N, C-alpha and C positions, 0 to 999 in steps of 0.2 A: 861516355863519361868514365874516365879511368877510376878504378877502385883504389882506395888508399889503405895502406897497411898500418892501421893505427887502432888503438883501443879507446872507445869513447864511453863515458859514463854520463847518462842523463839523470838529473836529480834536482831537488829532493821531493818534488810534488808531481801530480799527474792531473792537473786541472782540466776538466772536460775531456779527459782521455788523451790529451795532446802528447804527453811524453811517451806513452805506450804506443801510440800510433807512429810516432817518429822513430823510435828504436826498431820497431818491426819493419818499417820501410827501409831503414838503413841496413838491417840484416839481410833483407832481400837483395840488396846490392853488394853483399859481401863484406860489409863493415862490421867489425866486432863492437856492437853497441848493446848496452844494457841500461835498464831503468832501476834506480834506487829511490825508494820513497820513505819518508818518515812514518807515514801510515798510508794504507790504501785509501783511495777516495771512496766515499759513500756511493753505493750502486755500482762501483767498479772494483770489487774486492779482490779480483784475481789479476788485475793489470799491474804487474811489477815483476822484476827479476829478483830484486833484493828488497825485503821489507824490514826496516829497522824496528818497526812496531814500538816507537818511543813510549816510555811511561807517560801517562796522561797528565800526571802531576809531578812536581819536583824538578826544578831547573837543573840542579846538580845531577840528578839521576839521568835526565835527558842528555845532558852534556857528556856524561860518562859513556853512554851508548854512541853518541855522535863521534867522539874522539877515537873510540875503538874502531869505528867504521872508517874514519880517515886513515888511521894507521894500517888498516887491512887493505883498503882499496887504492891508496896512493901508489904503491908499487905496481899495481895491476892496470893503471889507467894512464893514457897519454893526454887525453883531452877531457876536461870536466865541462859538461854542458848544463849550466844551471838555469833554473826557471824562477820567475816571479820574484826576483830580487833577493832570493834566499840562497845561502851557501850551506855547506855541510856542518861547519862550525862557524863561530862569529867571523864576519868578513875581515875584521882587523887582524885576525890571526890566520884565517884560512888562505887569504891571498898571498901573504909573504911566504907561507909554507909551500904553496904551489910554485911560486917563482924560484924559491931556493931549490926545489926538487926538479926544476926545469920542465914543469907541466904547463900545458896550455889551457886556457879557459874561455868560455863563452857565457855571457849572460843573455837570457832570452826573456824579454819583458812580455807580459801577457795582457796588460790593460790596467786593472785596479792597482797594480804595483807602481804605476807611474802617473796615473790620471790625476791632474790637478797639482802635481808636485813641481817645485822649482828645480832648475838645473843644479842649483847648489845642493838640494836634497838628494839629487841623483848623481852627485859628483863621483860616488863610488864606482860608477860604470867604467871609469877610466882605469880601474885596477884590473879589468879583464882584457883579454887580447882582442875580443870582438864583442859587440853588443847588438842585439837584434830586436826589432819591433815587428808587430804583426799586421800593421796597416799604416797607410800614409796619414791617417788621422792621429796616430800615436807620435808622429814626428813633431807635432805641436809641443810635446814635452821632451822629446829626445831628438832634436834636429840633426844631431851628428851620428845617428845610428849607422853602424857598419853596413846593415842591410835591412830592407823591408821584405819580410817573408810571410805572406799570409798563411793562416792555418790550413793544413791539408787534410783531405779525406781520402780514404781508400775507396775509390769509386766503384770497385768491384762489389762492395757491400750495399750499394745504393741503386736499386732499379727504379727508374722513374715510374710514378703511379699515374695511370690514365685519368685525366680530369673527368668529372661528372657534372652534367648540366642540371643543377638543382634549383628549385624555385626559391628556397631559402639557403643561400650559401652558408657553409660552416667556416667560421673564423676561429683559428686556433692561436693561442698566445701561451707561451711556455716560459714564464719568468723564473729565473733562479732566485730572484729577490723581488718581491712584489712592489716595494717602494722604489727601488733603484731602476726597475724596468718600466715604471709608469703604468702599472696595471690598472689603476682606477681610471685613467684617461681612456684606456682601451675599452673597459667596461662601459663607461659613459658614452663613448662613440658608438659602440655596437648597439646600445639601447635605442639609438636614434635611427637605426637602419633595419631593413627586413632581413636579418641574419640570425643564425644561432652562434653562440660563443662557447668555446671550450677552453677554460683556463687550466693548463696542465702544470701542476706545481707539487713538489714534494713526493714524486713517485719514481720508481726505478727507471733508468734510462730506456730499457727495452719497452716498458709500458708507454713511456712518453712518446717514443718513436711510433708505435702503433697508432696512437691517438693523433699525432700530427700528420701521419700518412693519409688520414681520412679528410684532412683539411681541404677547403677550396681556396682559402686565403690565409696567409700567415702574417701575424703582426709580431714583430720582434720586440722593440723597445722604443721609448719616447724621450729618453734623457741623455743618452751617450752620443758621441760624435760618429760612431761606427757600429756596424752590426756585430753579432757574436756568432759562435759556432752553430747555434740553433738555426739561424738564418741560412748558413751555408748548407747544413744538412737538408733544410727544407727545399732549397733550390736544387740540390742533388736529386731530390724526389720529384722535381718538376712542379714545385709549388710557387705561385707568385708571392712575393714578400714585400711587406710595407714596414718601414722603420725610419728612425731619425738618422740622418746622415749629414756630415759636414760637406758642403759643396766643393770646397777647395780640395778635400781628400778624394772626392769623386773624380774631379778633373785630373788629379795626379795619378790615380789608379788607372783611369782610362788611357792616359798617355803612356804609363809604364808598361801596361799589358796589351795595349792596342785593341781594346774591346770596351764596348759600352757597359756600364754598370746597370743591369736591368732591374733594379730595385726601385720601388715607388718611395720617394723620400717624403716624409711627413713629420709634422710637429704635433704636439698635444692640442694645439689650437686649430689646425686644419685637418685633423685625422678623419673626421666625417667626410669632408669634401674630397679627400684623397681616396678614401675607401669606396665612395659611391660608384664611380665608373667600374670598378672591379666587381662590385655587387651586381650591377646591372648588366654586365657583358661577360658571358661565358667565353666568347672568342678572345677578349682581352686577357682574361685569366689564363686561357690555354696558351696564348702567344707568349705572355710573360713567363709562364712556367717553362716553356721550351727554351726561351732565351736564358733563363736562370740556370738551367742544366748546362747549356753550352758555356756559360760564363764560369761555372764551377770547374768544368773540364779544363778550361784555359788557365784559371787563376789558382784554384785550390786542389789540384790533383796532387795527392800525397807523394806520388812518384817524382814529380817535378820539385816538390819541396825538399825531398831527400837529396836530390841532385844539388840544390842550392846549399844545403848543409855541407855536403862533401866539398864543394868549392870553397866555402869558408874555412873548413878544417884544413884543407890543403894550403890555403893562403897564410895561416898562422903557424904552421908547423916549421 
């Protein structure tokens, strides 16, 4: 993979640590990449290169800081890699300024920024030189995405955890939002099975990781069409994962990457039925855990994600 001589600024959020992971992976490949944030993400307070620390109140005060940042970093940047539908200053002004300055731009959609929205509401995507989604499920809302690039993990940080044959398996569910992730359905299902349940919510990421590393079974979410970063991290640790999945997106993913998606697909209505074989069989849990780790190495390796970014940057310069 040839290195590109360009300066890339990722901004302005670091949801689930994705931006920070991406710039560090790009730097390891010799790309001049930095992360600018409006504010650090809770539990990830050190993950940024530039922290604008916007005033918490007062739109005009916030805008003043944002415009100063644009004036400062515009001459220092060749490609602006935006996340979550957000730009540094309002899109109606930010994008014409980038074009006038002959700067390139990427919009990287992360999920909630597009979910359930019409193509008309997302028309602004065409103002960017490329737009990326993180799963084939997301192409339901952005069918003309420049690329589908799944979230990446630095797998050097994820050592698989040997499974334990317990009489009462431990189910771990780590919702960022209890309602949106369908937590009550998970609680109800586990109450009908001989398992222990740990709901990990509102704790620092490091503590959350230690708790789901102890899991025998991971349940991600019951409402969305695809899994989140929690499921990817869990598979990296060799944990079997149960979550709601769109079958069409499963088929597209398997075709694109040439690998079976080793996640147990479930709905709120059949969750007990889908969990029961995992609860009863240590060997099934062990096998799915091994397949999950292999899947993550194939699809979610951060090093490969960085290569995809470099390809996109090279194509728009």
